[in-house]
N, C-alpha and C positions, 0 to 999 in steps of 0.2 A: 768263251773266255767270259769271265765274271764282270759285271758292272762295277764301277768304283764305288757307287753307294750302298754296294752289298758288303764292302769289306771294313773293318773297323777302323776306328779313328786313328789309332797308332799304326796301323798299317798303312793307312793315307800319308801321315806324316813322314813315314820312311820313303814313301813313292816321292814325295816333294823334295825330300832331302837329295835325292839321286838326281832330280830333275835340275836343281840349283847348281850341282856339279856339273852337269854337261850343257848347262844353259850357255855360258860364254862360248861354246862350240857351236850352237845351234842358231843363236841369234847375232853373234858378233863374229863369227868365222874365225875364231881364234883356234888353233892347230888343236886336234884332239890328243896328240901326244902331252903338250903342254898341260892342258886341263887334266887329263889323269894324274899327271906327276904333280900337279899342285893338289888335288884332292885324295893322294894317297892311293889311288885306285889302280889296278893293272890295266894295261891298254886295252886288251882283249875284253875285258869286262866293260870297258866304257866303250867299245866299238859296239858290244851286243846291246847297251842299254840304248845307244843313239838308234840303231837298227830297228829295236822292238819298239821306242817311242813314236818312231817315223810312221809304223805300221799301223799302231793299235792306241796310241795315245799313252795319258798317264796311268792307266791300269795296267800297263806293261812292265813298269817299275816296280810293279808289287812283289814280294817276295812270296815265290810259288809255294806252297805247301805239299806234303807228301798224298800222293793219290790214296795210300793205304795208312793214313794217321789214324790213329786209334785203333788199328786193327792187330790182332795178334799174330805175330810172326813166327812164333815157335810151334805153332801147330796146323797142320794142313787143313785147307777148307773141308775136305772130304770127313775129315774126324769131327771138326766144328759143327757142320751140318748132322752126323750122326749124333752128338752131343744134345742138339737143339732137339732133334727129334725124339729120342727119349726122354727129353725133361717135358715133352708136350704131350707125351702120353695120357690117357685117362684110364683107370686113376691114376693120380701123380707118383711116380718112383722116389723112394728116397735116391738122395744125392752119392752115397757111397753105393749103391747098387748100380747105378748108371755109371759111375766111376769102372767098377769091376767089368761090365759089359764091355765099355770101352776099351780097357786094356787088352780084353781077349780079341775085339777088332782091329786093334793097331798091331795086335801080333800077326793076325790073319793077313792083313794086307800089306805087312812088311815095313811098319813106320814104328817109330820109338813111342812107346806109350806114355800119355800125358800124366804127369803128377795130380794127386788130388786137388791142389789148392787150383789147379788152373781150370779143371772141369767145375769146381765150385764157383770160381769166378765167372765163366761163360755162361752158366745157368742165369745167376742173377744178373746178366747183361740183356736176358730176354726179356722185351716189354712186358709190362705188368697186364696191358689190354689182352695181349697174345695169350699169356698164361690164363688168364681167366675166361677166355674164349674155349679153350682146349680143355680147361678142367672144370669149369662149372658152367659151360653153355651159353647160347645166345642170349637167353633171358636175362641172365646175370650181367652179362657184359653189357646190354643194352640199357638197364637199369644204372650201371657206374660210369660206362664211357660215350654213350650217345649222347649227341648234342640235342640239345630239347627248346624248344620253340615256346618261349614264355610269353603267354598272353597278358598284356599290360594295359589295364583299363585308362583311359585318359581322364576319366572323372567318375563321381559317385553314381549309381546305377547303370554304367555303360555296361558291365559285365557281372553275373552274378554266378556263382558256383553253388551246386546242390550236391549232396552226397548221404549215404546211410554207413552207421558205423554202430557194431555192437559194442557196448562199453564193457569193460573189463571188471565191472562190481557186481556183487549179486544181491539181490532184492529179496525181500518176502512178500509174496503176493497174497491175494485176499484169502485163498483156501490154505495159507500156509506153506505153500510150494516156494521153492528158492529157483530164481530164473535171473538171468541177464538182460538188461533192457535194451533196445533199440535207439538209436539217436539219428534222427534225421534233422539236418542243419542246411540253411539258406545263408550264404554268406557273400557281402559285398566283394568284389576283387579289388576295387580302389581303396577303399578304406580298411578292409580287412572285418569291419565290422557286422555281427550277425544281426540279419535282417528276419530270420524265423526261425523256427525249431518245432519238432514234435518229438517226444519223449514217450513211449509205449513198449509194452513186451511183443506186439504182433511184428512179424517179420515185414521188411521193405516191400512196399505196395505202393500202387497209384495213388491209395486214398490218403496214406502218410504223406506223400509228397504233396498232395492237393491239399492238404489242410495245413502245412509247412508253409507252401506259396502263400495260402489265404492269410495267415498270420504276418508273411514278410510283406505283403503288398498293402494291405490296410493299414491304417494308422493304429499305434497300439494304446494310446491313451495314458502313457506312463512318461514322467519327465525325464528319466534316464534313457528312454529307449524311442528316439525320434527316426529310427531308419524304417523308410516304406516308400512306396512306389511301384512302377511297372519298370523292370529292366529292359534295355535294348536286346542283351543276349543273355541266355542262360546256359551253362556250361556244365555237362554232366557226363556221367560215364556212359556205358551202353547198355547198362542194366535195363530190363524188360519193363518196369515200372517207370521210368524215364522216356522208353519209346512206346507207352502205350498209346492207343487212340485219344482216351481222355487227356492227355497232357498235350498231346499235339493241337487237338482242338481249342484247349485253353491257350496255345501259345498262338494259334491262329488267329483267334478272337482279340486277344489282347496286344497283338502285333509284336510278339516276343520271337527272336531268333533262336532257334533250338541248335545247339554247338554239341556234339559228342566227342569226347576224347578219343585217341587211338586205343583200339583194345589191348589190356594186358601192360600199358603202359601209364601209370598213374602220375608220371612226372608233371605232366601238365596241368595236374589240379593240385599243385603244392601249396596253395592257399589251404584250401577247406582240408588237406591232409596234416599239415602243420597244426591248424585249430584243434584235430581230434587229439592230436600228440599234446597239446597244451592243456586239454582237458584232463588226460591222464596225470600229467606231471605236476599241475597246480591245483588241482581240483579233486578228483577222484582218490589220489594217493593217500589223502588225510581222512577218508571216511572206513566205517567199518563195512567188510564185506567185499574190499578192492584186493585183487591178488589172489594167487594161491594159497595164501597163509591161513590155515584153519582157525588159527588162534584169534583171528580178527572175523568173528560170526557177523553174519549179515543180520542188521536189526532195521535197516529202513524199507520205507514204502514207496512207492513209484510217485506218490503225491509228495512224500518228504524230500526225494530225491529232485523234483521237479522246482520245489521252492527253494532249495539250497542251490540249484543250479541258475535260478533268476538271480540270486543273490550274488553268486560269482560272476554272472555275466554283466551286471551293471556295477558292481563295485569294484571289480579287480580287472577282468577282462577289456571292457570297453573303456577303462581308463587309463591302462597302461600303455605307454607309449610302445609301436613294435620296432625293432632293430633295423629295417629297411626304410620304413618310412619317419621314424622318429615322432612319430604324433600319435596321439591315443586315437583309437578307431573310433569313437565317436565325434570326438573333434574334427578328425580329417573328413567324415562323411557330411560335417555340417558346415564347413567351411565353404565360402563362395556364397553361399545364400542362393543356393538354385533351388527351383520349385520341382519337385518330383511329379512325373506322368502318374495320374491316378485315375482308376475305373470311374464311372459316372456314379454309382452307388455300390454299397455294400452287397444288397439284394442281387445286383448284376454279377457281383463277385461270386456270392453265394452259389448263384445260379449256375455258373461255369465251373466253380472248383468244389464244392461239396457233393459229395456222392450222394444219389438219391436212394432213399429205402424204398420199399413197395408201396403201394397206393393205401392210404389210411382213409377211414371214412370218418367223417365227422359225427359224433354221437350227441345226444343230448346233453350231455356232462362233459363233453371235451373230446380230446383226442388220445388213444392210449397206446404208449410205444414203451417197449420193453417192460410193460408193468407198473410204469409211470403215466399219470394223467395231465394231461396238459390241457390248459384253458385260456381263451381270449375272448374279450366282447365282441370282436369282430366276426367270430364263429358262430355267432347267434344267427346270422342270415343264410349259413351254409350246412345247416343241421342236414345230414343223409347225403353230402355231396362228397365225391371221393375226391381227396386232395393229396399232394405229395409233399414229404416232409423231408427236410434236410438238415442236419444238426452236426455239432462238433462233438465226438466221442470224449473229448475232455472236459467238456462242460455240457451236461445234460439238463441241467436247470433250465435251458432256454432250447426251443426247437423254432425253425423257421418255416411256414407253411405257405406252400405255392398252390395256385388252383389254375389249372389250364396254363402252366408254365409262366405264370406270373405270379410276383410275391403278393402275397395276400396279408400276412400279420406274422408276428412271433407271440408264440403262445410259450407260457411258462408254467413249469411244476412247483406246486407250491411246496411239495415236500422236500426239493433240492433248492430252489432259488430263494426261498426264504421270503417270498412274496403271496400275498393271499387276495382274492377278489372278494369283495364283501357282497352279502346277498341283496343290497340295495341297487349295486351295479348289476348284478346279475337280473334282478327284476326289472330296472329301467331298459336294459338292453333287448331283455325278453318282450315286455309292452310294446317297446317301439318297433321290434320285428314284427309283432302281431299287427299292428296298426297297419305298417306299410303293406303286410297280405291282405288286410282288410280292404286298403284303397284300391290295390289292385282288382280284388273280387268285384268291389262295386262298378268299378270301370267296365269291367268285363261285364257284369249283368246288364247294365246299359246297354251295352253292344248286342247282346242277346236279345233283348226286348226290343230294339229297334228292328232287328232281323224279323221277329215274329210279328210284328205290325204292318212289316213290308208285305209279308205273307199275306196277311188279311185283306191287302187292297189299300191301306192307308198311305198317303204319299210321303215322302220324305220332308216335305215343308210342313204338313200337318204334324208329323212327329215331332218337328223341331218347334214348333209353334205350342204345343201341347206342354212340352217340356219345358217351355219359356213361361208360360203361363201357370205351371203348376204352382200352387201355394207352398210357402216354406213349411218344412215339418215343425209341427209344434211339440213343445216338450211335455208330455205326458204327466202328471203329477200324481202320485199315488193317494188315492183316498182311503180312508177308514171309514168302518161302518158308523161310529158314533158321531162321524161329522154331519 
């Protein structure tokens, strides 16, 4: 029997009215016939109410519903099951075809054939989820009807999401070819603010992910882009670039927990999937080269798109309140005045995230990389040494030089960075290095002289005494013949 709390309020009121009718008999021992007559209820009905109330309580006075309430009673369960079975076949059959087959089946088993409207209504009563599972498969059913566990970040930088997407816009490459770029984005789950991104033509890789993370973690130096810090959790898909050893080592060193979504189920990454949709609907759709319409010919380069994307990010996306949070992403990330967890230095971050190229040798005129020459005054002391070069492909104007896994200096290319090193600075650094080397040679020569004198039998005390008594060297002045 049902519980009283399961029935509607109107049904409970009806039960209470029946109880009030038999209440004088239950509490004051009035004759049941008199009580039934006063309430204009048949005596047998009143007897049944009293008996049921004493056994089950107030719920027994609730009006019972039919066991087959809402069920079709003009068609047999066998025909109904046959209609549902035909409706769930894949590919789906037309309703009229199902009706014709059911008529033949009904004649075979000796039952009256149902009318077309009844068959149509029975098919419409089948749950949509069951039809989706039967006609479109488990994957579509999972995307539409499965419950999704949404990870809700309690604060900024608690959870970051990262993903790649090929944008639906065609750009012009340097060689004149037409290609679609890839966008790698790192987004803060709490505020929906973009922490970092990488835009380029290369396919998704651990290098792209590392460069996007480097930009996301370090300070941007832009007044409208304050998002930075090390997240507690990095939530990604199961791509090989996110599961690479490089990203795993970075996460371990920076104390980031890597969490991967369930394969084939992007619902858990709703924040970043919605961001890609926003980029298409609010940014790319207004640019030439977007979509499949050939009349909008592509004329943008990757550099121009990157500049426009930054403007969209700062002026539109970060300032527009979201529907769920009702606060602009930049404002929501900055509220509370928390201090983000940062790496010790940019050099440490570069050593972790920026991919190393093959070893380079420091030449007398600098370091050569991709046909460009990079120079720094610090390199004067490392001419001829092998170093490791790390760089950001988006900014080839500067490279970071590491010597024996330690940061050495930043070298710039005058052609790209717009910075030049004067001849005076080069001469000063060269002379300083030469003086350092001469000092080292002088010290080593003194050691050699001491060893030679020891071999001749001179004691160490005499050697030190001679060195102390040696007159200071006089500056010899060049004299001319006519003096």
